[in-house]
C-alpha positions as CSV (number, residue, x, y, z in Angstrom):
1,M,-27.4,30.7,20.2
2,S,-25.9,33.9,18.5
3,L,-27.6,35.3,15.7
4,D,-24.2,35.5,14.1
5,H,-24.2,32.0,13.1
6,Q,-20.8,32.1,11.3
7,A,-19.2,33.5,14.4
8,A,-20.9,30.8,16.6
9,L,-19.7,28.0,14.2
10,K,-16.1,29.5,14.6
11,K,-16.3,29.7,18.4
12,M,-17.6,26.0,18.5
13,K,-14.7,24.9,16.3
14,E,-12.1,26.6,18.6
15,R,-13.7,24.8,21.5
16,V,-13.4,21.5,19.7
17,D,-9.8,22.2,18.9
18,R,-9.1,22.9,22.6
19,E,-10.6,19.6,23.7
20,L,-8.7,17.7,20.9
21,I,-5.5,19.4,22.1
22,D,-6.3,18.6,25.8
23,Y,-7.0,14.9,24.9
24,F,-3.6,14.5,23.1
25,N,-1.7,16.2,25.7
26,T,-3.3,14.0,28.4
27,T,-2.8,10.7,26.9
28,T,0.7,11.3,25.4
29,S,2.3,10.4,28.7
30,L,1.0,6.8,28.2
31,V,3.1,6.4,25.0
32,S,6.9,5.6,25.9
33,D,8.5,3.7,23.1
34,P,10.1,5.9,20.5
35,V,8.5,4.4,17.5
36,C,5.1,4.6,19.2
37,K,5.8,8.3,20.1
38,M,6.7,9.0,16.5
39,V,3.4,7.6,15.3
40,Y,1.4,9.3,18.0
41,Q,2.7,12.6,17.0
42,H,1.8,12.0,13.4
43,I,-1.7,11.1,14.4
44,K,-1.9,14.3,16.5
45,D,-0.4,16.5,13.7
46,F,-2.8,14.9,11.2
47,T,-5.8,15.5,13.3
48,M,-4.9,19.1,14.3
49,N,-4.1,20.0,10.5
50,G,-7.2,22.0,9.7
51,G,-10.6,20.5,9.3
52,K,-13.9,22.3,9.8
53,R,-14.7,20.1,12.9
54,L,-18.3,20.0,11.5
55,R,-18.9,16.4,12.8
56,P,-18.1,17.3,16.4
57,I,-20.0,20.4,16.2
58,L,-23.0,18.4,15.1
59,V,-22.7,16.1,18.1
60,V,-22.9,19.1,20.4
61,L,-25.9,20.5,18.5
62,G,-27.7,17.1,18.5
63,H,-27.3,17.2,22.3
64,D,-28.4,20.8,22.8
65,L,-31.4,20.4,20.7
66,F,-33.0,18.3,23.3
67,A,-31.0,19.2,26.6
68,P,-29.3,22.1,28.3
69,S,-25.5,22.7,27.2
70,D,-23.1,20.5,29.1
71,E,-19.3,20.9,28.6
72,R,-18.7,17.1,28.9
73,V,-20.4,16.9,25.4
74,Y,-17.2,18.3,23.8
75,R,-15.1,15.4,25.1
76,A,-17.6,13.0,23.8
77,A,-17.8,15.0,20.5
78,I,-14.2,14.7,19.6
79,S,-14.7,10.9,19.2
80,I,-16.2,11.6,15.8
81,E,-13.2,13.8,14.7
82,L,-10.8,11.0,15.9
83,T,-12.9,8.6,13.8
84,Q,-12.5,11.1,10.9
85,T,-8.8,10.8,11.3
86,Y,-8.9,7.0,11.3
87,L,-11.0,6.8,8.1
88,L,-8.9,9.5,6.3
89,I,-5.7,7.9,7.0
90,H,-7.0,4.6,5.5
91,D,-8.7,6.3,2.7
92,D,-5.5,8.1,1.7
93,I,-3.6,4.8,1.5
94,M,-6.2,3.1,-0.6
95,D,-6.5,6.2,-3.0
96,Q,-2.7,6.7,-3.0
97,S,-3.2,10.4,-2.1
98,E,-0.2,12.3,-1.4
99,V,-1.8,15.2,0.1
100,R,-4.5,16.0,2.7
101,R,-5.6,19.4,3.7
102,G,-2.6,20.9,2.0
103,K,0.1,18.8,3.6
104,P,1.3,15.4,3.1
105,S,-0.9,12.4,4.0
106,L,0.1,10.6,7.0
107,H,1.6,7.6,5.3
108,V,3.5,10.0,3.1
109,A,4.8,12.0,6.2
110,V,5.9,8.7,7.8
111,R,7.6,7.8,4.4
112,N,9.4,11.0,4.4
113,E,10.6,10.4,7.9
114,I,11.9,6.8,7.5
115,S,13.1,6.9,3.9
116,R,16.6,7.8,5.0
117,I,17.0,4.6,7.1
118,T,15.2,2.1,5.0
119,Q,14.9,1.3,1.3
120,D,11.6,-0.2,1.8
121,A,9.9,3.0,3.0
122,K,6.9,3.0,1.0
123,R,5.5,-0.4,2.1
124,I,6.6,0.1,5.7
125,S,5.2,3.7,5.9
126,E,1.8,2.4,4.6
127,N,1.9,-0.5,7.2
128,I,2.6,2.1,9.9
129,A,-0.2,4.3,8.6
130,I,-2.7,1.5,8.8
131,I,-1.7,0.9,12.4
132,A,-2.1,4.7,13.0
133,G,-5.6,4.7,11.7
134,D,-6.5,1.6,13.9
135,L,-5.1,3.5,16.9
136,A,-7.1,6.8,16.1
137,D,-10.2,4.4,16.2
138,S,-9.4,3.2,19.6
139,Y,-8.8,6.8,20.7
140,A,-12.2,7.7,19.6
141,H,-13.9,5.1,21.7
142,Q,-11.9,5.8,24.8
143,A,-12.6,9.6,24.4
144,L,-16.3,9.0,24.1
145,L,-16.4,6.4,27.0
146,T,-14.5,8.6,29.5
147,C,-16.5,11.8,28.8
148,G,-18.2,11.7,32.1
149,L,-21.8,11.7,30.9
150,P,-24.3,9.1,32.2
151,P,-23.3,5.6,31.4
152,Q,-26.4,4.5,29.6
153,E,-26.5,7.5,27.3
154,T,-22.7,7.2,26.7
155,M,-23.1,3.5,25.8
156,D,-25.9,4.3,23.4
157,A,-23.7,6.8,21.8
158,N,-20.8,4.4,21.6
159,L,-23.0,2.0,19.8
160,E,-24.0,4.5,17.3
161,L,-20.5,5.5,16.6
162,S,-19.8,1.7,15.8
163,R,-22.7,1.7,13.6
164,I,-21.4,4.9,11.7
165,I,-18.0,3.2,11.2
166,E,-19.8,-0.1,9.9
167,M,-21.9,1.8,7.6
168,T,-18.8,3.7,6.3
169,G,-17.0,0.5,5.7
170,Y,-19.8,-0.7,3.6
171,G,-20.0,2.5,1.6
172,Q,-16.1,2.3,1.2
173,L,-16.6,-1.3,-0.3
174,I,-19.2,0.2,-3.0
175,D,-16.8,3.0,-3.7
176,I,-13.9,0.5,-4.5
177,N,-16.3,-1.5,-6.6
178,S,-17.5,1.4,-8.5
179,S,-14.1,1.9,-10.0
180,Y,-14.3,-1.3,-12.1
181,D,-18.1,-1.7,-12.3
182,E,-19.0,-0.6,-15.8
183,D,-22.6,-0.6,-14.9
184,F,-22.3,1.6,-11.8
185,S,-25.5,3.9,-11.8
186,Q,-26.9,6.9,-10.1
187,S,-28.8,4.8,-7.7
188,D,-25.7,3.0,-6.8
189,L,-24.0,6.4,-6.3
190,M,-26.8,7.5,-4.0
191,R,-26.5,4.3,-1.8
192,L,-22.7,5.0,-1.6
193,H,-23.3,8.6,-0.5
194,L,-25.9,7.5,2.0
195,L,-23.6,5.0,3.6
196,K,-20.1,6.6,3.4
197,T,-20.9,10.2,3.7
198,A,-24.4,11.1,4.9
199,K,-24.2,8.6,7.8
200,Y,-20.9,9.7,9.3
201,T,-20.8,13.3,8.3
202,I,-24.3,14.6,9.4
203,E,-26.9,12.0,10.4
204,G,-24.7,9.9,12.7
205,P,-23.1,12.7,14.8
206,L,-26.5,14.5,15.2
207,K,-28.0,11.2,16.3
208,M,-25.0,10.5,18.6
209,G,-25.6,13.9,20.3
210,A,-29.4,13.2,20.7
211,L,-28.6,9.9,22.4
212,L,-26.1,11.6,24.7
213,S,-29.0,14.0,25.6
214,G,-31.1,11.2,26.9
215,T,-34.1,12.5,24.9
216,K,-37.3,10.4,24.7
217,Q,-38.4,12.6,21.6
218,N,-38.8,10.9,18.2
219,I,-35.6,11.7,16.5
220,K,-36.5,10.2,13.1
221,P,-37.1,13.6,11.5
222,L,-33.7,14.6,12.6
223,S,-32.2,11.6,11.0
224,Y,-34.0,12.3,7.8
225,Y,-32.6,15.9,8.0
226,G,-29.1,14.5,8.4
227,T,-29.3,11.9,5.6
228,L,-30.5,14.4,3.1
229,L,-28.0,17.3,4.1
230,G,-25.3,14.7,4.2
231,T,-26.0,13.5,0.7
232,A,-26.0,17.1,-0.5
233,F,-22.8,17.7,1.3
234,Q,-21.2,15.0,-0.9
235,L,-22.6,16.3,-4.1
236,H,-21.1,19.7,-3.3
237,D,-17.9,18.2,-2.3
238,D,-17.8,16.4,-5.8
239,I,-18.3,20.0,-7.4
240,L,-15.5,21.3,-5.4
241,G,-13.5,18.4,-6.5
242,L,-13.8,19.2,-10.1
243,F,-14.3,23.0,-9.9
244,G,-12.7,24.2,-6.7
245,E,-9.6,26.1,-6.0
246,E,-6.8,23.9,-4.9
247,E,-5.4,26.4,-2.2
248,K,-8.9,26.2,-0.6
249,T,-9.6,22.5,-1.0
250,G,-6.1,21.4,0.0
251,K,-5.9,18.8,-2.9
252,S,-5.4,18.8,-6.6
253,I,-8.7,19.4,-8.6
254,K,-7.5,16.6,-10.8
255,S,-7.2,14.0,-8.0
256,D,-11.0,12.7,-8.4
257,V,-10.6,12.1,-12.0
258,N,-7.1,10.7,-11.6
259,E,-8.6,8.3,-9.1
260,G,-11.3,7.4,-11.4
261,K,-14.2,8.5,-9.0
262,K,-17.6,8.1,-10.6
263,T,-19.3,11.2,-9.2
264,L,-22.7,12.3,-10.2
265,L,-21.0,14.9,-12.3
266,M,-19.2,12.2,-14.4
267,L,-22.2,9.7,-14.5
268,K,-24.7,12.4,-15.8
269,A,-22.1,13.9,-18.2
270,I,-21.5,10.3,-19.6
271,E,-25.3,9.8,-19.8
272,L,-26.2,13.3,-21.4
273,A,-23.1,14.3,-23.6
274,P,-22.6,13.1,-27.2
275,E,-21.1,9.8,-27.5
276,K,-17.5,10.9,-28.4
277,D,-17.6,12.9,-25.2
278,S,-18.9,10.2,-23.1
279,I,-16.3,7.9,-24.3
280,F,-13.6,10.6,-23.6
281,I,-14.8,10.9,-20.1
282,R,-14.6,7.1,-19.5
283,D,-11.1,7.0,-20.9
284,C,-10.0,9.9,-18.5
285,L,-11.5,8.1,-15.7
286,K,-9.3,5.1,-16.4
287,S,-6.1,7.0,-17.2
288,G,-4.8,7.7,-13.8
289,N,-3.1,10.7,-15.0
290,V,-5.0,13.2,-16.9
291,S,-3.4,16.0,-18.7
292,D,-4.3,19.7,-18.0
293,N,-5.9,20.0,-21.3
294,D,-7.8,16.9,-21.2
295,F,-9.1,17.9,-17.7
296,K,-10.2,21.2,-19.1
297,R,-12.2,19.3,-21.7
298,V,-13.8,17.1,-18.9
299,Q,-14.8,20.3,-17.0
300,D,-16.3,21.8,-20.3
301,I,-18.3,18.5,-20.9
302,V,-19.7,18.4,-17.6
303,M,-20.9,22.1,-17.9
304,N,-22.2,21.9,-21.3
305,S,-23.8,18.5,-21.1
306,G,-26.1,19.9,-18.3
307,S,-24.5,17.5,-15.7
308,Y,-23.3,20.6,-13.5
309,D,-26.8,22.0,-13.5
310,Y,-28.5,18.6,-12.7
311,S,-26.2,18.2,-9.6
312,R,-26.9,21.6,-8.4
313,K,-30.6,21.2,-8.7
314,L,-30.7,17.8,-7.1
315,M,-28.6,19.3,-4.2
316,T,-31.0,22.3,-3.6
317,K,-34.1,19.8,-3.6
318,M,-32.3,17.6,-1.0
319,I,-31.7,21.0,1.1
320,E,-35.2,22.0,0.9
321,K,-36.5,18.6,1.9
322,S,-34.1,18.4,4.9
323,R,-35.4,21.7,6.2
324,E,-39.0,20.2,5.9
325,Y,-37.9,17.3,8.2
326,L,-36.1,19.8,10.6
327,G,-39.4,21.7,11.0
328,Q,-40.8,18.4,12.4
329,V,-38.3,18.1,15.1
330,N,-39.5,19.0,18.6
331,G,-36.4,20.7,20.1
332,D,-34.8,24.0,21.0
333,G,-35.8,26.6,18.4
334,S,-32.5,28.5,18.3
335,I,-30.6,25.2,17.6
336,K,-33.0,24.4,14.8
337,E,-32.5,27.9,13.4
338,F,-28.7,27.2,13.5
339,L,-29.3,23.7,11.8
340,S,-31.3,25.5,9.0
341,W,-28.7,28.0,8.4
342,L,-25.9,25.2,8.4
343,A,-27.9,23.6,5.5
344,S,-27.1,26.7,3.3
345,Y,-23.6,27.0,4.7
346,I,-22.8,23.3,3.6
347,I,-23.5,23.8,0.0
348,E,-22.1,27.3,-0.4
349,R,-18.7,26.5,1.4
350,S,-15.5,26.8,-0.7
351,N,-13.6,23.9,1.0
């Protein structure tokens, strides 16, 4: 592994992108109906529109931690990126998000395409997008199961992928419930982050890679590393969602507030701020369309209440603990070094 970790990360991302393009180019010939072709193209465009490719990179790292590098792992690894496509398409419909990575969400892109031929474009485009998400889920499993690695290791990884999707579904249910649960607490939120983010962003992909390697090592410390780092990843995402730069994050910084998301920043601000400010934040989360002035006040309350500092400190503790568990992993030293660096990268990124 190169000492220039940033360059190594970029190189791996480019390799994942090539594998994705090859997959889409290989399977497109199987789609003949015009409507199916249109939806297939939207899935391809959505998948290839940016993204850090962190999840498939972690699959590769999880494998290389315990076994020699194998190019076939990249075909297996794109399964988690196709799963990401599936989950994001459905997530954008549920959140009514118009933008994803600086471009129209898939259901919006379809709506724009069919609006000239139907007056019911909103409903139909959302129905099409739901099916597009289901198709991306199918593509994910097909990519993994045809990667060419040994059958038992491949089946074990595929079962883990199914578990990732299951856990993410439970997390999504808790997320939906949080919008109307007045007693939603920090412990509820941490459970949500564990299920919806940590599992499918860090811990699950690493475990998939380890299973593909066929290792007999105890991988529990690696799972603990991934769980803690994945939760820290989400806490940082929430900070970017409130204080990030829109041109870098690819979405409105007001979107989390407008969607009523009870992030740790919001929960701690409600708990720590004076009562009038707590009430104000609760009202903003219910408004659905916060003004620029009110949004600025929300930001100020979060900073002045100590909520921002609380989130940063908790995130830092999780990163430190994740590195302790990483130190217990009996694997390739250079990969462990890369994973240690990755922990810092994840909470310092700007998108």
